[in-house]
N, C-alpha and C positions, 0 to 999 in steps of 0.2 A: 655215389648214392644219387638216384634221380629224385627230384622234388616230389613227384607224384607218389613214389614209394614211401617217402618220409611222411607225407600228409596222410596216406592210408594207414600207416603204422600208428601215427599219433591218434587218429580217429578210433582205431581198434583198441588202443591202450585206454583212451578216455572212456570208451563204452564198456570196457570189461574190468578195469581195475577199481578197487574200492576207493571211495573219496579220500584224498590225501596221499595216495600211493604214487600218483603220476609224477610228482617232483623227484622221486627216487630213480626215475628212468630218464636217461639223457640220450637224446637223438642228435646226430650231427649230419649236416648236409655237406659231406666231404668224402674224398676217396678213403676207403678203409685202410689204405696203407699209411694214413696220417694218424692212426689211432694213438700211438704213443705221444705224439705232439699235442693231440686234443685233450687227452685225459691226464697227462703229466704223471705224477706219482700217486694218483688216486688208486685205491684198491677196489676192484670190482668184484661183486658177488656172482654176477652172471654177465657173460658176453655172448651174443648170438650173431651168427653170420648166416645169411641166405644168399648163396652164390648163384651165379648165372645171369639171367636178365629179368627185367620186369615183364611179366606175361602180357600186359596190355600196352607195353611201351615199345620202343625201338629195339628190336632183337639184335641189332648190330652193336648195341651198347651192353657189354657183358663184363663180368669180373674176369680176371686172368691170373694165372699161376704166380707170376712175379709179385703183383701187388697183394694177392691173397696171402701168400706165405709171409710177406713182410708184416701184414696186418695180424696174422695169427701169432707170429713171434712176439709182437707187441702185446697182444691179448694175454699170452702166457706170462708175460712179465708183470702185468697189472692184476692178474687174478689172485684174489686172496686165498689163503688156506681154507679148504672146504668149498671153494668157488667152482662154478661150472662154466665150461665153454661148449657151445653147440654150433655145429656147422651143418647146414643142409646143402648138400652138393648135388648138382645136376650134371650128368655126363652126356646128355643127348644133343647138345648144341656144339657148334664148332669151338674147339678149345676146351670144352667141358671135361673130357676125359683126361687131358693133360693137366688141367687144374686139379682135378681130383687126385691124380697120381702124385702130384707135388704135395698136396695136403696130407695124403696118407703117408708118404715118406717122412714128412716132418713129424707126424704123430708116432710113427713106428720108432723114431729115434729118441722119444722121450724116456727118461729114466723111470722105471716102475717104482723106484724108491720115493718119487715125488709125485707121480702122476698115474691115474687110472684112465684108460681110454677104451671106448667100445664103438662098434659100428653096427647100425641096423639097416638092413636092405631087404627088399623083396626078391627072393631067389627066383621066382617065376615071372618076373618082369625086369629084365636086364637094363632097360632104359629108365626105370623108375629112380627117383632121387634117393640119395643115401644119406642117412643121418649119422653124423659122427659126434660123439660126446666125450669130453675130457674133464675130469675132475682133478683138481689140485688136492692132494691128500691133506686132510686137516692136521695130520701129525708132521707135515712138511713145512712148518712155519719158517724154518731157517733155510729153506731151499734157496740157493742162489739162482735166480732165474729159472731156467728149465731143468736145472740139475744136470749132473753128468750124464752123458749118453750111456744108456743101458746100465 
């Protein structure tokens, strides 16, 4: 996570959230692969990922498949029943397609008994970002982690 991205996110949150809601949002200046270490056993209602690079930043600094998959696995562990995980994935930069494929493979392996996932893409713009959403089923309170595959 680049400091500029963190600052911009905090400013957007402060200007758009109702008074008192900001303390419910935790931002970390750290690699997303450290998610489990940073949040511990906390239960999250929402976890959001914006993959790729910071548009106004150094385009050589990007997320990658290995750290993203590790971070998503941690996010699935901390997501509470009824919680939502969102992933905005960009495939147009070097490594972006490989990262997206790894994310999609992880989500395809989630058990539908515990998870509901969807993908939103613009079919007439192949290089447009893809929004992936994963809900932990509210009736899956006892699900051990990601649940059994399929």
